[in-house]
N, C-alpha and C positions, 0 to 999 in steps of 0.2 A: 512456203513463205512468202507474205506479203509484200510487198514492197508499193509503198503509198509515194509518187514524186509530186512535182508542179503540175505535169502535163498528162500525167497519166498514173495509172494502177494496174501493174504486172503481178501475176500470179506465179511465180514458179518450187517448180516441185524436184524434189533432188534425187539419186536411190541411194545404196548406202555408201556405194561407190564415189559420193556428190560429185553424181553425172546429173545430168539434168533434162529429164525425161519430158514435161509439159512444162510448154509458157503461154499465157498468152499473157495482151495486154488490153485492158480498157481505159478508153481515152477522154478524160476528163478535164478540161482544158478550165483556165481560170477565167473571171469576169472582172472589165477593167469601168467601171460604174460609173465616173467621174473621174476629172484626173488627179492621178498619183493613187486611188482607191483599185485594190485589185485584190480580189475575191475565191472563194471555190464553195461551190455547192456544198453544205456542211452535210444535209440532208442525203444527198444523189453521193455523198462519197463513205458516210456509213454504210448506205445500201449496197452499194460496192463491196466496200470491203463483206459485210457479211455471207454473198453471194459467192463471192470469191473465196472466203472460207467453206462454205459451204460444196464448194466444186473441189477441195483436198480431200473434205470426208469423204465421196466418192470416190475417190486414188484408196484410199484407203489409209490416210495420213491421221496420226493420235495426234499429235504435235505440233505447235503454230507458233510461226515466229514475225514478227512485222518491224520494217524500218518506214520510217516516218520522214517529210523534211521535214527541217527544224525552220522555231524564230517565228512559230506561226500560230494565231491565237483563234482560241473563239473560248463563249458561253451558251451551257446547254442545263437542261431540267433536271431533276433527279430520275425521272422515268428514261433520261439519255437522248433528249425529242431537242434538237438544235434550238438555242433562240439566237444567233448569228450563223453567218457565213462562217466560212475560215476567212481572218484576216492574213492572208500573205505575207511570207518576209519580203515580196517585192513593195509592198504595201507603203505608201508614203503617210496615211493621214497623219500622223503620229506629229506632222510639224505642226499641226493646231492646238493638240496637246504642249509641245516644248514652249510653245509663243504665249503660254499661258503661267508658263514655271514659276514660281514664284522667285524672286530676283535671290534670295541665296542659294536656291539648284543654278541658277543660271551662272552664276561667278565659282561657286563651284566646281560647270562644267568644262571652265576655261581654264580653273588650275589644276585637273585632275584627268589626265587620260582615261584612265579606265572608268572617270563617271561620266567622260564626256561620250562615250561609247556606249552606256548604258543608257542616257538619257538621250536617246540619239533618236531621230523620227520611223526608224524598222524596226525600235529595240522590242522584245515583245513585250518590257516592263512600261512604257510608253503605250505600246497596244490593249494591254490590259485595261490600264487609264481611263484608257478611251471606251472600253465596254463598258467599265463599270457606270460611271460617266452617265452614256447615254443610255442602257438599258436602267441604270437605276437598282441595279440583282444585288446592295452590298449586304442589304438585310437581311436578303432569299441564302445570299450565300454564304452566312456565318452562323442560319438555320441550317444548313444543308439541303436546303431547298434547291439549291442552283450552284452552279462550280463555272467557274473562268482559269482558263490555262492552255495550254498546247494542244497539236494534233493528239501526240502521241496517247495523252491521257485522254483525249474524247475518245481514241477510237476502243483502248483496253477498258473505258466502260461503258461503251455499247457492248462490248464483247462480253465482258465478263461483269459487269456491276461495280466494280473497284476503282477508286479515285485513287490511281496511281501513277506515277512519272517517272520514267528511266532517266538516272542520273548524266547522258551523254544531252538528252533531251533539256532536262529542266535547271540544268548549268550553265545553258544559251540565255537562258531571260534575266539576268539581269539581276536576280532575286533567291539564285541562289548561291551560296560560292565554290566553284571548283575542287578549291583546294581541300575543303571538309564537307559541301555539303551542308553547311549552316546556314539560315538567313542575314540574309545582306541588310541586317536593321535599316541603314540608313537610308535605301532607295524604298523602301516600304514607309519612312518617315515622310518624306522629301515628296513624294508622290501621293501620299493617306492612303494608301492601300490598303484594304481587307486582310490581316495576314492570315490567311487561308489558302492550304497550300496541300500537295497531294502527297503520302509517303511515297520518298524518292528511296528507289529499287534498282539491284545492279540489275546489269543486260541478262543472265539468268536465272531467274524467278521465277518466283508460284504466283502467277497474274490472273489466274482461276483458270476455268473454262467454260468451253463456249460446243453446246449441242454434242457432249462426248467428247471434245479435244480440251487436253491441254495447252492454254497459251502458256508457252516459256521462256520465249525470246523477245525485248523490245529495244530496238538500238535505235538510233539519229542515222537519217543516211549516208551523212558524209562520212560518218565516224565505222559505220557499216563498211562502206569500199574502204576506209584504210586496213580495215580487219580483213578484207575480202582478200588484198593485196597482200597482207603480211605485216602490216606496218606497225606493228608496235614493240618496234627496239628503238633505241636514240640514233636518232642520225640521220633511219629511214627516211623516203618520203615519197609523196606520191599526188596524182592531179585527176582531179575529175572536169571533164568539162562535158555540163550537158548546158540547163538555161544558162546557171553563170558555169563561171568556171573559180574549183577551188583547189588548196594549194594545202596539203596538210604534214605535217612532217613528227616525227614523237620523240618524247624526251624522255630520259631519267626520273625527273623531277617536275614538281610545279613552275612554273616560269612565269613571273608578270610581266610581260612587254611589251613594248612601245612600239612605234610610227602605226598605228593601228590595227596591231596582230593583234587576234584573238588566242586566251588561253584557253584549251577546252581539255578536256575529259574524252579521249579515244574507246577505253574501256574499262569496266568494270566487273569486276570477275572474283567473287571469294576470297573479299576484303582483299582485293590487289586491285588498283588504279593505273592505269596507263594515263600517261599526262601528253599532251601533245602542244601545236602551236599552226594557227590558220589563218590563211589572206585568203580573201578572193576577190572575185569580180564580179562584180554584178549579172550582168546581161555580157554575154556571149551568146549561146546557141540562140537567143532571145533577138540579139542585133543579129546574127544570121539569117534567121526567118522572117525579121523587118525585112533588111535587103532583099528576100528574094520577095515579098510582099510587094515591094516596089518595083519591080520587076529587073533586075540587074543578071540575074539571072532566073531558067525554071526549072531547072533541079539541082540536086547536091554533090550529083556528078558532073554537069557543067561548073556550079562552083570550083570543082575542088580543078577541072579543066584548067579553068580562069587564073584561079589561082596561083598557077603553075608556068604561067603566063604571064605575070605578072610583073613590073620592072619594082625595082626596089626607090620607089618614086612616093609613093601616097601612103599612110598611117591613120588609121581610125583610133581615135583616142576612145576606149572601152569603158564610156561612160554615162551612157545612154539613160544608165539608170541612175547615177550618178557616181561617186568613187569611194568603197571603203578603205585603202590601202593607197594613198593617204586619205584621210579624211574627208570627204569634199560632198556632200546630200544633194547642194542646189545645181551640181556642176552637171554639165549634159555635153551630149556627144559632139567630137570634133574631126573631121577630115581636113589633116595637113598636104600641104605639097601638089595644092593641084593648079593647074595649067591646061592650057587648051590643048596641050598634047597628052591629058590623060585620059584614059579609056576604060572601060569595063573592068580587064583583066588589073589594070592599075589598082583601082579601088580596092575590088573582092581580094587581091593580092592582098593592099592595106590591110585588113582587115587581122588575115594570120599574124600579122608583122605586127600591127597595136599589139592584140590580143598577147601574143608570147613578150615584146618585150615589158609590159606590164606583168606578166609573172614572175618576167625573169627577173622582176627589181624587188617583187615581193620575197621570191628566193632569197633574193641580198641578204634584205631582212630577219629572214628566218636564219639565215645562217650565222651576219651579225652575233646572234643568240646560243645556236648549238654546237657552232663550230665547223669542222666537218660534217659534209653529209654522204650518205653511202648511194654510192648509183649503184642500177641508175634510177633515175628519175621514172616511177610506172604512173600510169594513163592511162585510164579507159572514160566511159560516157561518149556520147554518138557524137562530137567536134573529135574524139579522138581517132576518128575515124579517116579525117583528112591528113593525108602523108605530105604535106606541103605548110599546114600548121603544127604537125609534131616536130621537123624537118629545125622548123625558126624556133622553137621555142628550144632543138636541142643547139639551135647555133648559139642564140642569145643566153642561153641557162649556163653554156661550156659545161653540159654533162650529157650522159648518154642519155638518152627518152625511149623506154623499152612502153609500146601498147601491150595489152593484153590481149589473151584470142579470144578471149569471152568479157567484154566490154562491163556488162552488167555487175559489178564489182559488187556491189551495193544489195544485191540477192545473194549473192556468195560468202558477203561474209555472216549475215541471218541463215544461212546451209551451215557456214562452218560454227557456227555456235548451236543449233541444235543438235550438230553430230558430237559438240563439246559436253551439253548436254545430258546426253547419251550413255557417253565414256567412251564413243566409238574415236577422238579426238584428244588427245593431248594438249596440256599447253603451248608446248614449244610446236605442233601439229599449229597453230594457230600464228606464225612466226612464220611458215613457209609461203614463198610468192607461186601463184597459180601460173600455169606455160602461158609463156611470152610468144606471141606474133610478131613483132616487127622491133628492131630495133632500132636505133634514129643516132646516129654519131657527129658531132659539130664537127661543121667545114667550115667555120669562121675563128680567124687567130684570138688567142686571149685578147691581144691589146685591140685591137679592132670590136670584139667583143664590149670590153670595158668600155671603150670610148664612147661607143652607143648608144651604155644606160646610161652612163652619166650626162649627157647629151638629153636624153630622155627626160633626167632627173631634173634639169634646168627647167625642160619642156612644163611639167606636172609641178614645179614651183612659181610658176607666169600664169599657168591657168588657175592653180586653184588662187591664188590671190585675187584673182577676178572673179572671186565664183558669186555674187556680189551683184556684177555686171548682168543686166538684163537679157545681153546679147549671148552670154553666157550661160542663161538658165533654160535659153530655150520661151523665151517670154518679154515680151519688149510692146 
């Protein structure tokens, strides 16, 4: 299977017992072209995916599956060659489109939480509007000579020539409703977008063939991680900590949440849909990498050592790319609690505290919709290797936190679906949790935990109320 992440593309090959027998990763970073413009080389990305598919064939692979990072869009010609780079989910150019929305759209944004989310600067719907305006491809799209949609659709088209998108990706565009997969006509009308959309398919489908191999699985990376951890039963909850941090919990029915949470489809299989709620921090690993780049530590081992040493003093609010829960797109990062005694260890420890308390506040919002959550809070992704971080997350969430032995949960989710497509796994098998490496127990009292979250919520209210302040925007 091929896992297309924001910073790299991974090939994982599993045997019949779902044991990983081959793994390789190709680094493909993103390009920050101008302030807020963050793209990935779409031509190179497609070449690497095709190359890894051929490598899989050398191992005797007959069936392929892919997962991709989400909410990222591009345009391409009918021959599969890209017209644009991938405009990633971290990109901020949509602010320009937002500023030119008609008055009625701006009013609706203020009145409706869901429309405010869809009509936000990093929304795929808004980014698609930017593509159609800049590239002038509306007529070509209507005639089938060009396409504009999400990354999964581009890769499927490049591998098989079919214009498709799986439901976990398509329903995060703001143009396809997660409840019933219908087009959200009001968004097409407000943005004056052509109603040219791919066929929306389930996560296990006949997506076509690539050089003798069947492509049968497509799923968004975060949902694949949830499936990899068995989070497809109501109340189960997981967290993935890579470029960003994502919290997903499974629900038994579709829920339209409040407070910045996102409703989504975790899995669509044989007419059965698993719905869920998600909240996320845009910049987790990217914040860690930035602090490494500015010299706070030279290695991730040193980061961990400093995080363990640091006092409960400073907190870095993880808003370097704005906040999504609560919504504050223009807000930039803040470090609190600095004085002349503050050292490197305090700031590095403050990263773990800041990310943990923000995630804990997201979990509280999810809990308000779902009621009780099933422990443990499962954890995967690169930053989950930090013991200091996961201990703080356990303390502030009040939950046991379990780190998986194999932190590549997205890849394992696709592997499970490939096994399901062969009849080697049942639906019940998909609910199983993989092997746990370490479990972190809360060491903080419930009273202290609640008090800290309450005070943090007050701080967020003050910060978000100052979102328009030039000193909080990082540009004055």
